[in-house]
C-alpha positions as CSV (number, residue, x, y, z in Angstrom):
1,X,83.3,86.2,98.4
2,X,82.1,88.6,96.2
3,X,83.7,91.1,94.0
4,X,80.8,93.6,93.8
5,X,82.3,96.1,96.7
6,X,85.3,96.2,94.7
7,X,83.6,97.2,91.3
8,X,81.6,99.7,93.2
9,X,84.8,101.3,95.2
10,X,86.3,101.3,91.4
11,X,83.3,102.9,89.5
12,X,82.7,105.4,92.3
13,X,86.7,106.6,92.2
14,X,86.4,106.7,88.4
15,X,83.2,108.3,88.8
16,X,85.2,111.4,90.8
17,X,88.0,111.7,88.3
18,X,85.2,112.1,85.5
19,X,84.3,115.3,87.4
20,X,87.4,117.2,86.7
21,X,87.5,119.4,83.6
22,X,89.0,117.7,80.4
23,X,92.6,118.0,79.8
24,X,93.8,120.5,77.8
25,X,97.1,121.4,75.6
26,X,97.8,124.5,77.9
27,X,97.7,122.0,80.7
28,X,100.9,120.4,79.4
29,X,102.7,123.5,80.6
30,X,102.3,122.5,84.5
31,X,103.5,119.3,84.0
32,X,106.8,118.6,85.2
33,X,110.1,118.9,83.0
34,X,110.6,115.1,82.4
35,X,107.1,114.6,81.6
36,X,106.9,117.4,79.4
37,X,109.9,116.2,77.5
38,X,107.9,112.8,76.9
39,X,104.9,114.8,75.6
40,X,106.9,117.1,73.6
41,X,108.8,114.6,71.9
42,X,106.0,111.8,71.1
43,X,103.9,115.4,69.9
44,X,106.9,116.3,67.4
45,X,107.8,113.1,66.1
46,X,107.6,112.8,62.2
47,X,105.8,109.3,62.6
48,X,104.4,107.1,65.8
49,X,107.4,105.5,67.6
50,X,107.7,102.7,70.2
51,X,108.4,102.9,73.6
52,X,112.0,101.9,73.3
53,X,112.8,104.2,70.8
54,X,111.1,107.5,72.4
55,X,113.2,106.4,75.4
56,X,116.1,106.1,73.7
57,X,115.6,109.6,71.7
58,X,115.4,111.5,75.0
59,X,118.3,109.2,76.5
60,X,116.1,107.9,79.4
61,X,116.5,104.5,81.0
62,X,113.9,101.7,80.9
63,X,112.7,102.2,84.5
64,X,112.7,105.7,84.6
65,X,110.8,106.3,81.1
66,X,108.3,103.4,82.3
67,X,107.4,105.8,85.5
68,X,106.7,108.7,83.2
69,X,104.6,107.2,80.6
70,X,102.7,105.1,83.3
71,X,102.2,108.7,84.8
72,X,100.8,110.1,81.9
73,X,98.8,107.4,80.7
74,X,97.1,107.2,84.1
75,X,96.0,110.5,83.8
76,X,94.9,109.9,79.8
77,X,97.8,111.9,78.2
78,X,99.3,109.4,76.5
79,X,97.8,106.2,74.8
80,X,99.2,103.1,72.8
81,X,98.1,102.1,69.4
82,X,99.3,99.4,67.8
83,X,102.5,99.3,69.9
84,X,103.4,103.1,69.4
85,X,103.0,105.6,71.8
86,X,100.5,108.8,70.8
87,X,99.1,111.6,72.3
88,X,95.5,111.2,73.5
89,X,92.9,113.4,72.2
90,X,92.2,116.5,74.1
91,X,89.8,119.2,73.9
92,X,90.6,122.0,72.1
93,X,89.2,125.6,72.8
94,X,87.7,126.7,69.6
95,X,87.7,130.4,68.8
96,X,84.5,132.2,68.1
97,X,83.8,135.3,66.7
98,X,82.4,137.9,69.6
99,X,78.9,138.5,68.8
100,X,79.3,138.1,65.2
101,X,81.2,141.9,64.8
102,X,83.0,140.7,61.8
103,X,80.1,139.6,60.1
104,X,78.7,143.0,60.8
105,X,81.5,145.3,59.5
106,X,81.0,143.8,56.1
107,X,78.0,145.7,55.9
108,X,79.6,148.9,56.4
């Protein structure tokens, strides 16, 4: 029995997911309240925390927390680095000066 078909299907499915636009910080506003609370807690922590520390800080059960982090992880929002939860790097919209207006005002 060959596993090629399984890997082809997995590759096709992953390929579909990569056609979506990258996640941005403003996308976090559309998350359910429980997921947004976990992301907010991880982002505001003074130092990276382990999963049980985040769950305890939010007063969540282990099962509920595992479900939330699993969902966030599958969407590429949360990653684990050295056993600690971190927010995955996200695309940030850079601000650009429209048409160089500010540079031209300096010549006046």
